[in-house]
N, C-alpha and C positions, 0 to 999 in steps of 0.2 A: 775489334777494329782500332787503330790509332792512326793518327795524321797530325799534320803541323801545317796552318796556313800562314802564309807570309804576306804582307803588303809592304812593298819597297818603293820609296820615293826618291828620286835623284833630282832635285830641282833647287839649284843653289847649293844644297847640302844634302846628305844622306840621311833619310829617316826610315826606321825599320820598326814594324810591329809584328810579333809573333804570337800565334794563337794555337797553342797544342790542344788536341782534342782526344779523348779516349771514350770507347763505349765496348762494354762487355755485355754479350748477349747469350742467355741461357733458356732453352726452350724447355719447359717442363711438360708440355704435350703440343700437339699440331696447332691448338688454338690458344696456347698459353704460353708467355715468355716474361722472363725478368731482365731488365736493364739497368746496368750501372753505368753512370756517365759522369764525365768530368771534362771540364774546360776551362780556360782562362785567357786573358789577353795581356801582352806585356810589351811595352816600349823601351826601344833603344833609341834615345834623341842625342845625347851629346851635344845638346845647343849651347853655343857659347856667347852668343850675342843676341840683343834683343830682336835684331832683323832676322835671325835663325828661327828665333821663337814666334814672332809672328807669320813667318812662312808656313810653320808647322801648323798653325791655327786655321789657315785657309785649306791646307792639305787634309787634315784629318779633322772632320766637324765635330767628333766627340771629345776634342781638346778643349779645355778651358784654362783659365789662369788661377794659381793658387800661390799667394806669397809672391806675386810678380814673376812666377816661373811657370812654363807651360806645363799641364798634367793630363795624360790620357785617362778617360774613364776607364777603369779596370773592373772586369768581373771574373771572380772565380767561382765557379758552380759546380756542384756535386749533387747528384740525384740517384735515388733508386725508384724504379718504376715497375709496374705490373701491367702488361698488356694482354687483352684477352678478346678473340674474335667470337662475337655473340651469335653471329650468322655470317653468311657470305657478303652481306653488305652493311653490317654493322659491327662496331668495335669500340672498347672502353679502354681508357688509361688511368691508373690512379698512381701517382708520383709524390714521393717525399723528397725536398730538396734543402739545400742550404747555400745561400749566395754571401759572398764577401764582396762589398762593392766599394771601390776607393774613387775619390773625386767624381762623384755623381753630378752629372749635368742637370740643370734646370733651365728651362728656357724662359726668356723675359721678353715681353712686348713693350716697346716704347723705351725710352731712357729714363732713369731715376733723376728726380729733380737736382739731387746732388749725389755724386758718386763716391764721396769721402767715405761712407761706410761701407761700399763694396771695393774699395781701393785694394789692388792686388787680387782680386777674385772675380774679374769681370773681363770678358772680351766681346768684341763686337759682332754680331749676327747681320751682315748687310742684307742677306736674302730676306729677312723677315722684318728689317729695320727694328732690331732688338738686340738682345745680348745673350750670351751663353753665361751662366752662373756657377760656381763651385759651390755644390752643397756638403762638401766633406765626405766622410767615409761612415758606412754603417753594415751591419750584417742583419741577413734576413733568413728565417728558418720557416717553412710551411708546407703546404701540399697543393696539390693540383688534380682535378678530376675532368677528364675530357671523355666526351661521347660523340662519334662521328658516324654517319650513316650515308651510304650511296643511294641515290633516288633515280634509279635507271643510268643510263651510259653517259649523261651529260651533266648531271647535277649531285653535288655532295654538300652536306650540310655537317656542323660541328657546333657543339656546345661546350663551354669550359667554365669552371669554376676555380678560382684561386685564392689562397689565403697565405699571407706573408706580412711583410713590415715594409712601410714606404714613409718617406719624409712628409711631414704636414705642416702647414702654415698654422702657427698658433695665434688665432685672430685676437685672441685676449691681451696679446703682446703689442699688438700694432699701435695701439695708442701713445706708447711711451717711445719718446725718441732716443732715450738711452739704449733702447733694445735694438736700435738700428745702426749698432755698430759694425756689424757684419752678418752675412746671411744664415751662418750656422745659429746665431742666437734667436733666428726668427722660426727656425724649424726643429720640430722633434719628430722622432720615428716611432709610429704607432702601429699597432696591428691594423691591416687593411685587408680588402677584400675586392676581387674583381670578378664580374660576371660577363660572358661574352657569347654571342652568336654570331656564326658565319655561314654563308651560302657562297658556293663556287659553282658556276655553271659554264658550259662552252656551247657556242652557237654552232649548229651543224653547218657543215659545208666551209663556212668562213673560218671556222676553229677559233673564233674569237673568245678569249676567257674574261669573264666578269666575276669579280669577288666582291662581295658587300658584307660588311662586318660592323658590329657594334659592340664596344666593350664599356661595360659601366664601372666607373670607379667611384669609390666614396668622396664626399665633399672635401674640399682643401688639399687633396692629394696632388703634388707636383712632380710626382715620377709614377711609373708603373709599378704593380705589385710583383709580377714574375717576369723579369725582362727576358731571361732565357727561353721560358715557354712561349712568351710572346713572338721571339723570334723564329722559334722553331714553327709555330703556325703561321708565320706571316701576319701578325695583328698590330694594330694601332689603337690607342685609347680612342674611345667614342666612334662616331660614325665615319666610316671611310669606304670608299670605292675605288677599285683598281681594275683597269681595263689592259690586257695584254692581246696584241694582234700580230700573229705571225707573219713575216714579209718572206717573197721569194728570195732563196738564196743566191748570189753570185756565184757564176761557175768557177771563178778563180779564188774564191774565198770559202774554204771549208767550214762553215759556220752556221749556226741556226741564229736568225736575226728575228728579235721582236720588238714592235713599237710598244712603249709603255704610257699610260696616263693614270697617276696616283693622285685622287683626292682624299686629302685628310682632315678629320675633325670638320665636317661639313657644316655642322650646327653652332659651331664655335662655343662648345661646352669646356668645362673645367678651367676656366680662367679665374684666377684668384688675385683680387686687386689688393695692394699694399698703398696705404695712404699716408703721406707725409705733410707736415704743416706747410700751407702755401703752395703744394705742387700737385700736379696731375697723378691721378692714380698709375702705380707702375704695376705691371700685370706678370704673375707666375703661370706658368702652365706646363702641363706634361706632353702636350701636342699643340702645335700650330695647327690654324686653319690654313690650308695651303694647298696647292697644285703643283704636282711634279711630273715632268714629261721627260722622254729620252729613248734610247734604244738599248736593248740587250743583245750582246754578242756571246754565244756559247759554242766554244770549239770543241 
């Protein structure tokens, strides 16, 4: 299977992201299959003025600044995985992957005492009263193991372990003001692990879907370990709860409508403080503590 996902914006100027995806599935037996996947995200901006670039930042939240120019976080992902059904209700997946990540986005809380050391690599995030920071480029090779089991008609659980590489704050370097000339000088990409548990249940009659998950990351990590796998499993770092409630469809609108409530990082974990002389600590994190709500329309 192959496809292309396009996101197009026409507000004051045209902006386009193109995400080609490919999946090759070969069945060894009725219960075992091998998958080869590839996916990437590309941005065609053509921004010619600062006003154009600022408009892009509000339209695409994965955009940050690098050298005073907007850059979209781009992920080139390739993996080979083996899937096996252990029984009618349980299955396991083992995958080896390689990621090439450009302009990785790191979230910040608060404002740095002085932004001189972040000049050109910082963009505001009004929703969280913080900033988006550009952590540069890196590559990650690793593996993922996932086990999922259905517990009746209304509940499913999943457990995942991932190993790869992720940017980490070098705490030993935070005492030197000379090291704070840019964010990249404070980060090193280290081997990292994540462990995840997830429970999804559907309430009978109302069809309300409640998903609770918890993902553990090693200390001082400021991004996830396996972003593609997390997106596929709809996971966020640390404790999260998502509630989806189907709503009656309108007769004139051929769509499925759901109300959404998404609680992320409920315990406020994974916050890494950066201290500067005479200023309040500036926080880096892979996931904000936040509440998101809205509606989903599927045609």
